[in-house]
C-alpha positions, -999 to +999 in steps of 0.1 A: +670-724+832+647-743+856+626-769+838+591-771+852+572-804+850+553-807+818+520-825+823+486-821+806+474-801+836+503-777+836+491-741+838+507-730+806+495-760+786+460-754+800+461-718+789+473-727+754+446-754+751+419-728+762+433-702+739+441-676+765+479-676+768+494-641+767+530-653+760+534-688+745+572-683+743+575-691+779+566-727+771+574-732+734+606-732+714+640-738+729+644-740+767+677-748+784+678-771+814+701-771+845+718-803+831+732-785+800+705-800+778+677-784+759+641-790+756+621-783+725+584-778+728+559-772+700+521-766+701+504-787+675+469-792+687+457-810+655+487-833+650+488-871+655+526-872+655+555-847+650+592-845+646+621-821+642+634-820+606+669-834+606+664-840+643+646-863+668+609-873+670+587-852+692+568-870+718+532-860+726+525-848+761+494-867+768+465-853+747+475-817+755+486-808+719+521-801+732+550-821+717+585-822+732+619-835+728+651-834+749+683-827+730+719-823+738+739-791+734+756-807+704+722-814+688+712-778+696+743-765+678+735-788+649+699-775+646+710-739+649+689-711+664+659-721+644+645-754+635+618-769+612+591-790+625+571-816+606+538-832+617+510-854+604+473-846+607+446-871+614+438-871+577+473-884+569+486-852+554+520-841+565+532-805+569+566-789+575+574-753+587+601-734+606+590-728+641+577-693+650+587-697+686+625-695+684+626-658+674+634-630+697+610-600+700+612-578+670+592-547+677+618-524+693+614-505+726+618-472+707+590-482+685+568-490+714+577-458+732+570-436+702+537-454+697+527-449+733+535-412+728+514-411+696+543-399+675+555-429+654+549-416+619+561-449+603+540-471+625+526-491+595+562-505+591+559-519+626+523-529+631+503-550+606+518-577+585+553-568+572+572-593+550+609-595+562+639-617+566+650-626+601+682-645+606+682-654+569+646-668+571+619-652+550+585-647+565+561-621+579+562-602+611+527-597+625+520-571+652+488-556+664+476-533+692+450-550+714+458-540+751+426-555+766+429-589+748+435-620+768+450-638+737+457-628+701+465-652+673+472-650+636+449-671+616+448-679+579+448-706+553+483-716+565+468-728+597+432-737+586+420-705+603+426-722+636+430-696+664+449-720+686+477-726+662+497-693+662+492-675+695+511-642+696+535-628+722+523-599+744+547-569+747+534-560+781+519-526+789+523-514+754+493-535+744+512-547+713+512-584+704+537-598+678+547-630+660+570-638+632+557-667+610+583-681+586+573-692+551+544-668+546+546-645+516+527-617+498+491-625+488+485-649+517+453-641+536+451-636+573+432-621+602+438-617+639+418-638+663+412-620+696+399-635+728+387-606+749+387-603+787+352-618+789+362-649+770+345-640+737+365-648+705+364-625+675+382-627+642+393-592+631+409-577+600+442-561+605+438-523+612+471-518+593+464-542+565+478-529+532+455-550+511+421-567+517+399-592+499+371-582+476+339-575+494+319-593+508+350-613+519+369-595+547+403-611+551+435-591+551+461-598+525+499-597+529+513-571+505+548-561+494+550-535+466+568-543+434+560-510+417+588-489+402+579-453+402+585-431+371+571-398+384+604-383+398+601-351+377+566-345+391+576-352+427+606-329+424+586-300+410+559-305+435+582-295+463+581-260+449+544-260+439+529-227+447+493-238+449+481-205+463+489-187+431+485-215+405+454-227+387+437-255+406+407-270+388+397-304+404+377-331+388+360-351+416+356-387+407+340-419+421+360-446+404+333-472+407+308-452+385+328-429+363+329-456+337+322-493+338+326-521+314+291-528+300+278-508+330+285-539+352+321-547+358+345-523+376+374-510+356+409-518+370+430-489+384+452-494+353+424-492+328+410-461+347+444-445+346+445-443+308+409-435+302+405-409+330+438-392+324+431-388+286+397-373+294+410-350+322+438-337+300+413-330+272+389-313+296+417-291+311+414-301+347+446-298+367+438-324+394+417-354+402+400-358+436+391-394+443+362-402+466+375-426+493+392-457+480+402-470+514+386-505+517+349-504+526+322-531+527+292-512+513+293-497+478+265-473+487+286-457+514+308-444+486+338-453+507+330-429+536+325-459+560+360-473+560+371-506+573+406-508+558+423-475+564+456-487+549+442-507+520+432-494+486+399-511+478+402-544+459+372-534+437+397-519+412+428-540+417+457-544+442+478-516+458+503-517+430+476-511+405+467-480+424+503-469+424+503-473+386+472-451+385+489-422+404+522-427+386+504-424+352+486-393+363+518-377+374+537-386+343+509-367+324+509-337+346+478-345+366+478-342+404+458-367+426+440-359+458+422-384+479+391-381+502+402-392+537+378-400+565+392-397+600+360-385+616+342-418+621+342-455+612+315-482+608+304-507+634+311-538+613+322-564+639+351-577+618+369-543+617+379-516+642+347-516+662+353-528+698+385-542+684+398-561+714+365-563+732+368-528+746+362-494+731+397-492+718+396-469+688+363-452+698+350-436+730+331-459+754+306-431+762+281-429+732+278-391+739+314-389+727+318-421+708+289-424+684+275-405+654+238-411+658+229-397+624+254-420+606+253-450+628+291-450+632+317-447+659+338-416+665+376-420+670+389-413+704+412-384+695+424-381+731+441-415+730+477-413+718+477-446+699+445-437+681+458-403+669+490-421+658+470-447+638+453-418+619+482-395+613+505-424+603+477-434+579+476-400+563+514-400+559+512-436+546+490-425+516+513-396+509+545-417+511+534-450+496+511-437+469+527-403+461+494-385+466+495-348+462+471-341+491+441-351+511+406-338+513+396-343+549+359-353+552+335-340+579+358-318+597+329-299+614+318-332+630+352-335+647+355-299+659+322-297+678+312-320+707+276-311+701+276-317+663+241-329+653+232-335+690+204-322+712+210-309+747+218-337+770+232-358+742+268-345+745+294-338+771+312-304+773+350-301+774+370-294+805+363-257+801+325-261+796+326-255+759+315-275+729+349-275+712+365-309+709+400-300+722+415-334+715+403-334+678+416-299+673+450-310+686+449-340+663+440-318+632+468-294+639+494-321+643+482-338+611+485-307+591+518-297+606+534-331+599+521-335+563+532-300+553+566-305+570+573-339+554+557-333+520+563-297+508+538-287+481+511-311+494+476-298+497+452-305+526+416-295+521+390-293+548+353-300+542+343-277+571+307-265+569+306-239+597+322-206+604+351-220+625+378-193+622+412-197+605+407-232+592+432-226+564+457-205+584+490-219+598+490-235+632+516-210+644+491-182+637+464-201+657+448-217+627+440-254+621+467-256+594+448-267+564+459-255+530+423-247+519+387-250+530+356-259+510+334-228+506+301-244+515+285-210+520+293-200+484+280-234+471+247-231+491+241-195+482+249-200+445+229-231+440+200-215+459+202-185+436+204-205+404+174-227+415+152-196+414+131-187+384+148-157+368+116-137+374+124-138+411+162-136+410+162-098+416+150-106+451+179-129+458+208-108+443+226-107+476+231-145+474+256-138+447+273-107+461+276-119+498+305-142+491+328-111+487+322-102+523+342-132+535+360-145+503+395-138+517+391-148+553+401-184+542+418-201+512+386-212+496+378-239+471+345-235+453+329-270+453+301-284+432+305-318+447+288-352+447+267-343+478+247-318+456+235-344+430+222-372+452+193-380+475+166-364+454+185-331+451+185-335+413+215-333+390+231-299+385+213-293+352+180-305+366+182-280+395+180-252+369+147-236+362+130-233+328+128-254+297+156-276+284+174-248+266+172-226+297+184-254+320+215-259+299+221-221+296+218-217+333+242-246+339+267-230+315+263-197+334+268-215+367+301-230+355+311-197+340+304-178+373+324-204+393+354-204+370+359-166+372+349-162+409+379-160+433+388-194+447+401-227+434+375-250+417+360-285+422+334-301+400+319-335+404+319-359+374+289-359+351+281-322+358+305-311+330+283-327+304+249-319+321+239-354+330+202-354+335+199-381+361+211-379+397+244-396+403+240-434+411+271-451+424+257-484+410+259-474+374+283-457+350+278-420+341+254-416+312+281-408+286+256-413+257+242-379+263+274-364+250+262-373+215+235-346+220+247-312+208+232-295+238+251-316+263+282-316+242+280-278+242+281-277+280+310-300+280+329-279+254+322-248+275+336-264+307+366-275+287+372-239+274+367-224+308+393-247+323+418-237+296+409-200+300+414-203+338+448-218+334+459-194+306+448-161+322+469-152+352+443-128+364+419-157+370+441-176+394+471-156+407+451-138+435+424-163+443+429-158+480+438-121+480+415-091+476+437-073+451+427-099+425+390-087+425+372-055+419+335-048+416+323-028+386+287-030+396+271-053+422+239-033+426+219-040+394+195-064+411+166-052+390+181-066+358+200-094+376+233-083+361+267-085+378+300-072+366+335-073+381+372-073+373+397-101+378+432-087+378+468-095+382+493-066+378+484-048+346+463-077+333+425-071+337+396-092+327+361-078+326+335-104+336+299-096+328+268-117+338+232-117+327+212-140+350+179-137+331+168-151+297+162-115+285+188-100+261+201-067+275+208-046+245+227-012+249+239-021+283+266+005+294+294-009+315+322+010+332+357+002+321+390+006+340+409+022+311+407+035+275+412+010+247+398-020+231+386-051+248+386-085+231+360-111+239+377-142+254+346-163+260+309-160+256+289-188+272+260-181+248+281-190+218+265-213+193+292-239+197+281-242+234+244-246+225+237-209+230+219-183+209+251-166+197+242-132+211+270-109+222+300-089+211+313-112+184+346-094+185+357-063+203+344-036+226+361-002+223+358+023+252+340+056+250+351+087+269+321+086+292+326+079+329+302+053+343+299+033+374+327+052+390+350+043+360+368+069+338+355+053+306+327+030+295+314+009+267+280-003+254+275-041+251+247-065+244+244-090+272+234-124+260+206-143+278+216-165+308+253-160+299+287-146+308+310-125+287+348-122+296+366-093+279+404-086+280+421-053+274+443-056+243+456-021+238+448+016+234+425+028+207 
């Protein structure tokens, strides 16, 4: 309670004026004197005069920008714990606000402790900009982690983006800064202005911002959700979702280019919800996988260089618009997954990079902290607060947007310290190895927490190496993912299909090899966006032959994927054989669906999805060897494969002819006597095929073949698949 002399050269005033005060509360607000009086001080560097509303005038302390008044205890009781200040600017305009510097610290010690431990799973309710009511006063509590900063301020339109106006209070060794600003409300724009230890000043977007401006603008936006959810039935049943034994056919979507209005304007999340859900239901997909929608500055990055980890991109609307999108999907029985990018982040100077002037979220050493190929920074997974930022972010998407799971991007780049590096460009771990021990611990914690808090949620790893037990529980020594993308199957299969059928007999093992490892992991079979960009050609244009053969090959590719063990993922546009490579700047070429050949591919994919869902044998044992049995995998000379998908007594015979030659009189071994009904023929006329095949039923003959007790003779259509189902004894 000792009043220090307050003159323009006072140290605290000097620090305020220079924008480097770590705790302005020691000077501003109420301060009691030894004479039972109170001094009010306010920092108004642009004011010409100031006053306390319903109180005394404030006198300027020289030209310092500090204003003060001495009041009695009775006056203090009259004003209450918080007071409003008014002031006039040089242009004559007057302003009035409740002072920010009369409020006690709001971020609790337990919050700070959990954050320091890296285990505050609701951290986004503490850091960032959170609308709240303190002592009956509405406003926004701002908090940010910037331990190396000399000063942090909140800036926005409310203070003319003046970093001297609202300096924040440091919470000591935690590195957290906080300030409650009364009167602010949702949709107000803001940033944090940071003065680093070298005296450089930067304006940064809030790492925990829940909404951001439309690019190229970069301000954060205060957000408070008003959405009322109506997906309770979906969320309840998801808790019991047995994804291992249920059909899972995923439609991978880039929202900015699936459809556009006049091929120019983005559709809103709400418009997309209705159009996309109607289409996905018609096509028979069970889930949508969205490419990243976390805020990002560059359209051509497709969202994989994130600057706003907690903010759905403004390109398609606000966060409640996205909530509507997910809600509408769920109400119509469609699940929603999201691509999530914890491996790296861009170097844009307004975002996470060198956030407080130091390497805060990234490693200082470029051998650990930079992706040279991508020109991005790598998160410092060994720092508790950084791990907390990411894991809380994943939980945030699950909680706030009711997502059904995440597809984690570039997992291999996190696991290996020498990922895409030459000798001398990386540092080994403490044991001399190339494993990133901190990243492994981060991944295991991430998977453990999401599975514990959100039963039925699915976590998928895009992991391109042979790292063991990616999709096995952490208590077994695995990484804890639900599933792993089968990149080996994708590469082998596309490599095989790109071959001219004349040479396919020499590549037969590329189709059969997948069964050597198919059950080591819970695999998803991906035909993703990465395969149809950067001069790799569209799926249909990868296929050899003339136009008819290209489409037939694509129909065969989809057929092979849909009956092969593993869950399914297909990138948009492939389902109707779009000719052009995917271009994120334009809508898919929906006009080609008017062509019968393209429409046929689309209809086949639709029927395959429905067959996959209807036939238990095609999905019950996707991850278990008892669901698959070869009939013949050796007929490389004719490029024919045959196998059984089975579940209990249900057996489906899957026959493939990978050449354009019709195989007449082809004898196939059958598991039991009886008649087999044709469920689907990818060469049917309705799909654009030549209509060769069974056209009905196949009845067994008492002739053993291929190690089977009975057999039958079929005509195998060109570049096509037949699926037959036993329907009873002869």
